[in-house]
N, C-alpha and C positions, 0 to 999 in steps of 0.2 A: 450620525450614529454615535460618535464619541460623546456628544452632549447628552444624548438619550441614555447612554451607558452611565454617565455621571449622575443623571437623574435617578436611574434605577439603584445606583449605589447608595444615594442619599435616602431613598425610600426604604431600601433593605436595611439601612442602618437604623431606621426608626422602628422596623418590624422584626424580620428574622435575624438581622444582624445585631439587634439590640441585646443588651446583657440579660434582659428579663425573659426573652422568648424561650431559650433552652430550658430555663427553670420552670416555666409554665408547662411546656410540653412534657418534660420528665416528671414534673410534679403531679400532673393529672394521672399519668400512668402509675406513679408510685402510690397515689391515693387509692385508686381502684384496686391495685394489687393487694394492698393491705386490707382495704374495706371488704373485698371479696375473697380474702384469704388465699392469695396466690393461685388464681384459676389457671394461669398459663402452665403451672406445674401439675396441679391436681387433675385438670381435665384434658391433659395432652393426649393420653392414651385413648380416652373416650372420643376425642375429636377424630383420631385416626379411624376408629371403628365406624363413626358416622360417615366419613367421606368415602369409605370403601363400600357403603351401602348396607351395612349390617342392620341398621334400624329403619331402613327406608320403607315407607308405606305407600301403597297404591292409592291413586285418587287424590293425592295432595295437590293443592293449587300451586302453579308455578310454570315457568318456561324451561328451566334447566334442572339437571340433577345436581346433587351436592358437589360432585367432582367437577362438573362443567362450570359451576359458579366459582369454585375455588380456582380452576384453571383460568377463567376469565379475569378474576381479580388478580391472580398472580401475573398474568400477561400484562396487566396494567402496572404492576409494581416491578417485576423483573425486566428491567430495561437498561437504559444508558446509565442509570444510577449504580448498577452493579458493575459496569465496565468502566465508564468514564467518570462517574460520580465518586467512586472509591479512590480512583487515581487523583482526582481533583482534591479530595479531602486530605490525602496523604501529602500531596505536593504543597498544600497550603499549611496544614496543621501538623505534618509529620506523623510518625507511627501512633502517637497518642490519640489522633483523631479516630483511629479504628476502634479503640477502646470505647469511646463515647458513641460510636455507631452501634456497638454491641448493647450498651446500656439503653439506647433508644429502642432497639429491637426487643429487648427483654421486657421492658415496661410497656412497650408498644403492643405486645401480644395481648395484654389485658385491655388496653385502650381500644384495640380493634374488636375484641370480644364484645365490649360494651356498645360501641357505635353500630356494629352490625346487628346485634340483637334488637336494639331499639328501632333501627331503621326498618328491619324486616317486620317487626311487630306492627308498624303503622303504614305499611305499603298499601297501594291501591291498585285496582284493575282499571286499565285505561279503556277508551272507547273501542280500540282494536282488539281487545281481549288479552293483551300482554300486561305483565306486572310492572309497576313503577314504584320505586322506593328510593330511599336515601335520607340523609339528615333533614332535608327541607320538608319532608312529610311528617316526621315526628315533631319538628318545630311548629309546623302549621296545625296539625290535627291534635297533638297532645299538649303542647305548650301554649297554643293560641298566640304565637308570636310570628304572625305572618311576615312582618317586616324583617325578622331575622332569617326566616325561610327564603325570602326574596334575596336578601343579601348573600346568603350561602349559595343559592342557585346561580346568581350572577357571577360569584367568585368561581363556581364550578366551571362555567362556560369559559371564563378567562383562563382558568387553570388547565382546561382541556387543551388549550393552545400552549400555555407556558410549561406544562408538564408532559402532556401526551403527544403533541404534534411537533412543535418546534425543536426541542432538544433531541428528539429521537432521530429525525431525518438528518439533522445537522451532524450527529455522530456517525450515522450510517454513511453519509456522503464523505465525511472525513476519512473513515476507515476504508471505504472503497477506493478513494483516490490514492491513499498511501499504499494500499496493497496491490491493487490491480491497475491503477492509473486512470480510472474512470473519471470523467469530468463530473463534478458535483451536480451541475444542473441536469445532466443526462440521467444520473442516478435518481434525482428528485422527480424527474418527469415520469420515468418508468414506474417507480413505486407509488407515485400519486395516482396513476391510473389503476394499479392493483388495489390500492386502498379504497378508492371509490367503488370498485366492483364488490369488495367485501362488505363495506358498511351499509350498502343499500339493502342487504339481506336481513338487517336487524339482528336482534340478540340471538336468535336460534342459529343463524349462520355464523355469527361471531363466536358463539360458544362451541359450535362444532369444529371450527378451525383452531381455536386456542387450545381446546382439549387434546388436540393432536400435536400442535406445535410446541407447547410448553414442555412436555416430557422430553421431546427430541432435542430441543435447544439446550435444556439443562444437562442432558447426558453428554452432548458434544462439548460443552463448555467445561464441565467438571473433569472430563478426561484430559482435556488440554491443560487445565490448571494443575492437575496432579502431575502431569509430565514435567512441568517446571519445578514444582515443589520438591519432588523426589530427586530431581537432577541437582538441586541446590539444598539438599537435605541438611548439610552441615550449617546452613544459615538460618534454619527454622527456629532453633533454640534462641539465638540472639535476636531474631525478629520478634518472637513472642516477648522476650525480655524487654525490648525497647518499647513495646506497646504498653506493658504494665508499669515499668519503671518511670515512664514519662507521662503517665495518665494524669497525675495531679501536679506535675511540675512544668509541663510543656515539653516539647521535643527539642533536644539539643541540636546544634549545628552539625552537619555531616556532609562532607564533600562540597558540592556546589549549593546545597541547601543551607540557608542562613539561619535556620532555627525558627521556632514558633513558641509563643508564650502559652501558658495554660489556658488563658481566656480564649485565645485564637483557636487552639486545638479543640477545646470544649465546644465552642460555638460552631465551628465548621463540622465537627464530628456529629453533633446533634442535628444540624441542618441537613447534612448529607444523608444521615440515617433516616430522617423524615422523607427526604426526596426518594430514597431507595424503597422503603417499605410502606410509606404513606399512612402509617398508624396515627390516627387522630385527624387526618386530613378530611375524612368523610367520603373518600372516593370509592373504596372497596364496598361499602354498604350498598351502593347503587347496583353493583353486580350481584351481590348476595341476595338482594331483594327479589331477584328473578328465580331463586331456587325453589324447588318443590319441597316445602316443609311446612308442617302444621305448627311446629314448635319453633318460634323465633330464636330461643336460647340454643337450640341444636345447631342452627346455622351460625350463630355467634361463635360456638365452639369450633366449628370448621375453620373460621377465620383466624383462630389462634395459630394455626400452622403457617400462615402467610409470612409474618415477620421472621419466623424461625427459618423457613426455607430461603426466603429472599435475602435476609441480612446476615443471620448467624451462620448460614452455610455458604451461599454463593458469594456474598460480599467478603466474607473471611477468606475464601479461596483467592479471590482477586487481590486482596490486601497482602496475603502471604506471597503470592507470585511477585508482586511489585517489590516488597521488602526484601525477600530472599534473593531476588535477581540483582539488587543493588542499583537498578536503573533509575530509581527516584532521586538519587544524589548525583547523577551524572549529567553532563551537558551534552546536548546534541544540536546538530545543525538544524535550524528551523526558521520559519518566517515569524517575526514577532507580531503578536496581536496588539493592536493599539490600546485596547481596553485593559491589558495587563502589562503595559509598558510605560515607564516614566524616565525622564532625563533628570539627573541630579547634578548640582553644581559641584565641580571639583572631581578629582580622581580618587576612586575608592578601590581597594584591593581586598578580596576575601581572605587572602593569606595574612593580612595585617590585623592583629587582634583589636587594635583601636578602631579601625575601619569596620571590622566585622561587628563589633559591639554597637557602633553607631547605626549601621544598616539594620541590625536586629531591632533596635528601638524604633527606627523609622517604619519598618514593615509591620511591626506589631502595635502601632498606634501609641507608643509611649513617648514621653518627652525626649526630644533629641535636637541636635543642632544641624541636622541635615536640611539643606535648602534645595528647592526645585530649580532647575536650570531655566534661565531666560536669556536668550541671545541668538547669535548667528553661528551656524556650523558650516564652514567652508568645505565643500566636497569636490574631489577630483576623481573621476572614474569610480565612483562608489565609495571611496575611502575618505574619511574625515581628515582634514589637514590640522585643525586645532584639536587639542586633547584636554580641554578644560571642563569636561563633562564625563559622567558615567551613566550607562544605560542599565536600568533594572528591568528584567523581564521574567515573569513567572517566579517572582521572589528569589531571583538569583542575579548575579552580576553578568551582564551580557559580554561576550567576547567576540573578537573578529567581526566587528560591526561593519555592515555594508548597506549603502542606500541605493535604491533603484526605483524606476517608474513602473516596471513590470517584472515578471519573473526572470526575463532574459536581458532587459535593458538597464544598464547601470545609470546612475544619476551623476551629473556634474553641475555644480552651481552652489547656491546658498540655501541652507535649510533653516527656516525660522522656527524657533522653539519658544513657547510662552508658557510659563508655569509648568514646565516639565512635559509639555505635549507639543507635537509637531503641528504647525498650523496647516500645512498643505496635506490634505487627506489622500492625495494621489501618490505621495511618496511612501514606498515600502521599506521596511527595515528587516534585514536578515542577519543572522549570526549564530553563535552558540550560546545556549542557555538551558536551564531545566525545562522540561516539557510536562504537560499535564493532560488530564482527560483521556480520551481513547488513544491518543498518540503514545502516552506513557505506557498504558496497558499493552498495546501492540508490541512495543519494544521489549517489554518484560517477558512476553510470551515467546519470544524468539530465543530465550536463554534457557532452554530445557531440552528434553530428549527429542523434540520435534524440530529443533533448530529454527531456521528461517521459515519453515512451514507453519510455525506457531502463529505467525501473523494471519494466516488464513483462518485459523480457528477463531481468532478474535473477530475477524471481519464477518465470518459466517454467523458467529454467536451474536455479534452486534446487530447484524441484519435481522436475525430472527427475533432477538430480544426486543429491539427497538420498534420493529414493525408491528409486532403483536401488541406492544404497549400503545402504539398509535391507534390500533384497531379498538382496543378496550376503552380508551379515553374518548373515542368518538361516541361510544354508547353512553358514557357518563354525561357528556355534553348534550346529547340529544334528549336524555331524560330530564336534564335541567331545563332545556328549552321547552320541553313538553309541559313542565310545571309552570314556567313563566308565561308562555304565549300560546300554548296549545300545540297539537300535533302538526298544524300547518307550518309552524316555524322550523320544523326539523330539517326539511330539505334545503332551505336557504343556509341553515347552519352548516350542513354537511358540505355544501359548495365552498363556503368560506374556510372550513376546516381543511379540506383538501388543498385549497389555494395556499393557505398558510404553511401547510406541510411542504409544498413545492418551494415556496420562497425561502424557507429556513434551510434548504439543502445547500445554499451558497451564501448564507449569512455568517457573521462573525461568531465564532464558537462561544467566547466568553460572554458576549452580549446576550446570547440565547440562555445561557445558564443563569445570568442575572435576572432576566425576565421570569424564568421559572421559579427562582428563589422568592421573588415578591409574590407571585401568584399563589404559591403554596401556602404562605402565611395568611394571606387574605382569605383563603378558603378554610384554613385550620381553626382560626380563633373562634368563629361563630359555632363550629361543631363542638369544640371543647367546652364552651360555655353551656351549650345545650345538654350535653351528657352529664355535666356536673349537676345541673338543676334536677335531672332525673335519676340521681344516684340511688335514692330509696326505692324507686320503682324497679330499677335494674336488679337490686338485691332481692326484692320480692319475686321478680320473674324467675330468677335462678332457683330460689327456694321452691317455688311452685313447680318448676320443671322437674326437679329431683323427686318431689312427692309423687307426681304423675308417672315418672319413669319407673319408680320402684313399684307403684301400684300395677302398672302394665306388666312388669316382670312377674309379679306375684300371680296375676291372672293367667299368664302364659303357663306357669307351673301347674296351676289347677286344671 
């Protein structure tokens, strides 16, 4: 697994982790924002009127209402990215990462408007009478680029696991174990059965469930977040200040956090923003293609609301909870994840300015003299005898390091370390360090008016958010399989989807996030290319929509 994690790191470094990817993602959103004259601002109120049914027409083709399509798409985006993803971004990039999540959301509102409009325009009716749409259909039917459509559809299937299935149950299981003590495998088994029962009903059952779950889960989570924010109200001003002041300089060191460069904060903020709202990824258009609408542009306007609700509202609340609580700079007792742990040669102290500068350079990929440790560590009853090494975990210096074979059995013997990694995968490492993902959010939620009960809000919110995301993504995957191999391929896909969902309940958290990061980028790039090629058609579609809209209003007055 560690070798696979390294492979994913290298692949992500060439794709989403590369310097060019955030610029491409934001650049496409910026281009369409200017080209279409800020539709995310001008059409925002109109989008609300559409989703509330003000302009709904009877007899329109489709399987769901505007609101159900929005709820299904939101259930696919409002998931672990809002709870664990924001925490991961802050733990890696500091407060500045939240600023770049906002930028991704703002420009992403336009990107989503474009991709949903074009996908809805070229949707098709399948043999069973349901609607099927998504970027693969406009790529095929309009661009005549079947190869690109196939590439996107394959990436969608992969991403349905990397985005929709694996990270969701992984975070649910982690939260359930931390809060209630439930074994991850047991959580995975129960929810896998429920998932199978839901997705067998197709889009109508999925839409019916998500349209009820999404408002409920949002209300629960928002109340819990405000309970922490108002409790720590004196820290809100400094929290906002740290977000903006560090946006273009990187986040300074604070507490156990060793600091993050601008490049790191920018990259991780944009990546986590994409994982959260999926603008440009091409997933939401698959859900919106099912909506009952004669005008594709109207459905595109509905999608403008998604990044706003998902990232600018919910992710901001999570970020303020984490920053105002101070939990992101504190070390906690935790089991070290191998994929986010490294052994360095020599003793480093975060209180020493020289050491701190060296570790900052090492963690941010800058030139440094830090060397990875290779050698033997002699251990007696879990404690290292020699002290010629330093453990880095979650971008912080590990303290009170202990080695064990299981959660209860300490290790005595020799630990072999090569190039900063433990050779024996059976050996576990525990100690104090910074934490990330859902674990960090859970701790932060206990520092408010609800006290320790705050962790139950996170667990319930995580359960509802992540499970609904898994439901929505199963639909995205089965539409992609329908395009690739026909309707007969859907059932085998669903079996593998549920099986992967179960497996990920007890897999390494960081490894799952890495897989998701790669899958997202592989899906995003073909979609961005496609919508850029069709930019003139998009503008013409918007102009035609307003001409028809004004004509209809004039006829109503007469």
